[in-house]
C-alpha atoms as one frame of an Amber mdcrd trajectory, in Angstrom:
protein
  21.369  49.100 -22.503  19.496  46.051 -21.248  19.410  43.063 -23.604  16.471
  40.618 -23.592  17.138  37.094 -24.832  14.079  34.859 -24.986  14.395  31.073
 -25.239  11.239  29.521 -26.692   9.955  26.046 -25.909   9.935  23.455 -28.676
   6.194  23.071 -28.036   5.350  26.704 -28.717   1.758  27.687 -28.058   0.922
  24.927 -25.595  -0.300  25.714 -22.099   2.572  24.600 -19.877   0.303  24.220
 -16.855  -2.035  21.868 -18.699   0.991  20.032 -20.061   2.291  19.500 -16.550
  -1.053  18.142 -15.365  -1.724  15.755 -18.214   1.740  14.552 -19.205   3.464
  14.430 -15.836   6.115  17.028 -16.647   6.383  20.494 -18.074   8.448  23.639
 -18.467   8.146  26.982 -16.787   9.613  30.266 -18.057  11.470  32.050 -15.259
  13.561  35.234 -15.326  17.304  34.751 -15.035  19.278  37.913 -14.190  22.805
  37.844 -15.527  25.529  40.401 -16.055  24.482  40.836 -19.693  20.891  41.628
 -18.844  17.658  39.725 -18.371  17.340  36.231 -19.817  14.072  34.353 -19.818
  15.016  30.700 -19.507  13.135  27.464 -19.139  13.014  25.597 -15.859  12.079
  21.946 -16.083   9.440  20.693 -13.662   8.472  17.139 -12.831   4.911  16.343
 -11.817   3.266  13.049 -10.816   1.424  11.413 -13.736  -2.248  12.275 -13.965
  -3.391   8.737 -13.246  -1.821   8.994  -9.772  -4.209  11.803  -8.842  -7.232
  10.104 -10.402  -6.421   6.792  -8.699  -5.927   8.369  -5.268  -9.120  10.379
  -5.713 -11.051   7.168  -6.457  -9.494   5.493  -3.422 -10.694   8.354  -1.232
 -14.155   7.922  -2.726 -14.093   4.195  -1.913 -12.980   4.891   1.660 -15.707
   7.550   2.076 -18.317   5.042   0.887 -17.029   2.406   3.345 -16.995   4.940
   6.185 -20.521   6.107   5.361 -22.206   2.708   5.138 -20.139   0.680   7.620
 -19.042   3.362  10.090 -19.548   1.561  13.422 -18.309  -1.804  12.173 -15.298
  -0.113  10.581 -14.358   1.345  13.968 -14.692  -2.122  15.517 -12.378  -3.512
  12.848  -9.696  -0.984  13.790 -10.227  -1.763  17.479  -9.865  -5.479  16.738
  -6.232  -4.885  15.735  -5.389  -4.048  19.361  -8.074  -5.984  21.231  -8.253
  -9.777  20.925 -11.718  -9.967  22.532 -13.183  -7.616  19.901 -11.629  -9.703
  17.131 -12.984 -12.905  18.660 -16.460 -11.377  18.965 -16.420 -10.236  15.340
 -15.367 -13.693  14.136 -18.190 -15.368  16.045 -20.743 -12.778  14.915 -20.127
 -13.431  11.205 -23.080 -11.265  10.150 -23.899 -10.403   6.553 -22.980  -6.766
   7.133 -19.636  -7.784   8.650 -18.883 -10.046   5.685 -19.702  -7.222   3.270
 -17.359  -4.869   5.118 -14.597  -7.478   5.155 -14.901  -7.861   1.390 -14.770
  -4.096   0.860 -11.735  -3.721   3.144  -9.898  -6.576   1.428 -10.476  -4.814
  -1.895  -9.263  -1.555  -0.379  -6.171  -3.344   0.965  -5.261  -4.716  -2.456
  -5.734  -1.378  -4.217  -3.963   0.800  -1.664  -1.034  -1.489  -0.884  -0.396
  -2.229  -4.564  -0.026   1.500  -5.228   2.098   2.084  -2.124   4.442  -0.760
  -3.099   4.580   0.665  -6.624   5.690   4.057  -5.345   8.233   2.562  -2.915
   9.696   0.467  -5.742  10.057   3.573  -7.881  11.828   5.414  -5.073  14.348
   2.675  -4.311  14.631   1.752  -8.033  13.629  -1.875  -7.490  11.652  -2.713
 -10.627  10.662  -6.385 -11.173  11.074  -7.402 -14.821  11.981  -3.729 -15.496
   8.275  -2.870 -15.401   7.221   0.775 -15.290   4.084   2.799 -14.616   0.759
   1.050 -14.748   2.296  -2.334 -15.574   4.348  -2.250 -12.366   1.216  -1.363
 -10.377  -0.753  -4.224 -11.966   2.117  -6.611 -11.214   1.991  -5.618  -7.529
  -1.790  -5.958  -7.480  -1.676  -9.447  -9.011   1.110 -10.468  -6.608  -0.846
  -9.338  -3.534  -4.007 -11.135  -4.675  -2.013 -14.319  -5.437  -0.335 -14.238
  -2.007  -3.666 -13.703  -0.269  -5.451 -16.527  -2.070  -2.422 -18.793  -1.732
  -2.350 -18.311   2.037  -6.076 -18.997   2.334  -5.761 -22.194   0.290  -2.640
 -23.409   2.104  -4.100 -22.798   5.564  -7.419 -24.434   4.717  -5.622 -27.522
   3.405  -3.605 -27.617   6.622  -6.777 -27.271   8.697  -8.477 -30.123   6.841
  -5.401 -32.338   7.119  -5.120 -31.854  10.907  -8.896 -31.598  11.499  -8.564
 -28.035  12.853 -10.505 -26.122  10.216 -12.310 -23.735  12.565  -9.262 -22.682
  14.568  -7.265 -22.165  11.363 -10.022 -19.973   9.956 -10.162 -17.989  13.190
  -6.393 -17.560  13.051  -6.604 -16.334   9.457  -9.339 -13.903  10.406  -7.138
 -12.456  13.147  -4.154 -12.150  10.809  -6.147 -10.553   7.999  -7.299  -7.823
  10.378  -3.813  -6.381   9.986  -4.047  -6.568   6.189  -7.145  -4.407   6.409
  -5.434  -2.062   8.875  -2.397  -1.640   6.584  -4.697  -0.737   3.697  -6.305
   2.022   5.771  -2.962   3.327   7.061  -1.519   3.388   3.542  -4.077   5.895
   2.203  -2.758   9.114   3.837   0.842   7.952   3.418   0.355   7.556  -0.336
  -0.842  11.135  -0.722   2.077  12.479   1.287   4.607  10.410  -0.650   3.282
  11.423  -4.062   2.809  15.139  -3.425   5.899  16.010  -1.380   9.494  16.474
  -2.447  12.988  16.587  -1.005  13.721  16.057   2.679  10.043  16.000   3.653
   9.365  13.144   1.250  12.337  11.252   2.703  10.939  11.648   6.217   7.505
  10.450   5.073   9.077   7.508   3.233  10.758   6.246   6.403   7.617   6.960
   8.407   5.772   4.719   5.967   8.373   1.945   6.354   8.213   2.152  10.159
   4.394   2.180  10.130   4.198  -0.964   8.005   6.911  -2.617  10.106   4.895
  -1.757  13.227   1.833  -3.487  11.766   3.944  -6.592  11.070   5.097  -6.581
  14.708   1.487  -6.197  15.886   0.572  -9.159  13.692   3.317 -11.279  15.252
   2.169 -10.322  18.766  -1.407 -11.277  17.852  -0.186 -14.690  16.663   1.461
 -15.267  20.063  -1.639 -14.052  21.926  -3.853 -16.272  19.749  -1.753 -19.364
  20.496  -1.921 -18.614  24.232  -5.693 -17.991  24.233  -6.414 -21.106  22.210
  -4.024 -23.213  24.300  -1.718 -23.989  21.414   1.780 -24.962  22.541   4.382
 -22.311  21.730   6.576 -24.978  20.123   3.850 -25.996  17.697   3.039 -22.343
  17.014   6.705 -21.723  16.241   6.775 -24.635  13.793   3.578 -23.362  12.210
   4.951 -19.832  11.778   8.146 -21.174  10.215   6.315 -23.504   7.826   3.331
 -21.418   6.741   4.347 -17.816   7.440   8.107 -17.333   7.224   9.045 -19.961
   4.621   6.658 -18.604   1.911   8.013 -15.074   2.486  11.599 -16.312   2.140
  10.711 -18.092  -1.108   8.981 -14.958  -2.364  12.038 -12.855  -1.508  14.335
 -15.264  -3.337  12.070 -15.166  -6.370  11.966 -11.366  -6.416  15.726 -11.248
  -5.900  16.153 -13.364  -9.007  14.003 -11.168 -11.275  15.310  -7.759 -10.214
């Protein structure tokens, strides 16, 4: 004789599918065949929190709006990451439409990179101030905005002090092209990281790390090309990179190391 043993959930009567969507986790009843008969047991499932899906959906909407209204200029912005002449032309153009696109892409960079950093921190269990969920995301967002504004302020002060305001602003424009590029690259990677599991997610995670590292290398190459095109001595460019690029990152790393 076959014996049926049914194990009921503590939240009897709730739709487990809806629970999984709105709470981020749920239970699923699956048959378990044993020697004694058929046992219906619970299998725990973990799902991304709902706000992840909503946030990524809104990001896609923002990107679609940017692509629709600034299509040709958006393509030029991507081309500027690999072509110095295109970047130089865009800086000199400085049209209203270009400025609007730059503002939209900076916003997109902050929103996408803050979420990507949030998910990477969760994966490697590096949580500043033991923050979780939305608070960790907001911390990353505030940190990115502070770093961006701090760099702009520091470079402008340097340009005023050495009477090289225009060339400093052109240098910043070239460097921030790669911020905008990283924001665009992060969008598909975020979806793949959130909605994959196991070995595939591990492969995508390292792909994401290599992609961002590649953008950093491209940024460094652009700095060298910029110094050559603008007839800046390599020695002075090296001092500049150490003082205004590398040193702030080292200080930031030491600060994060102290709060983890």
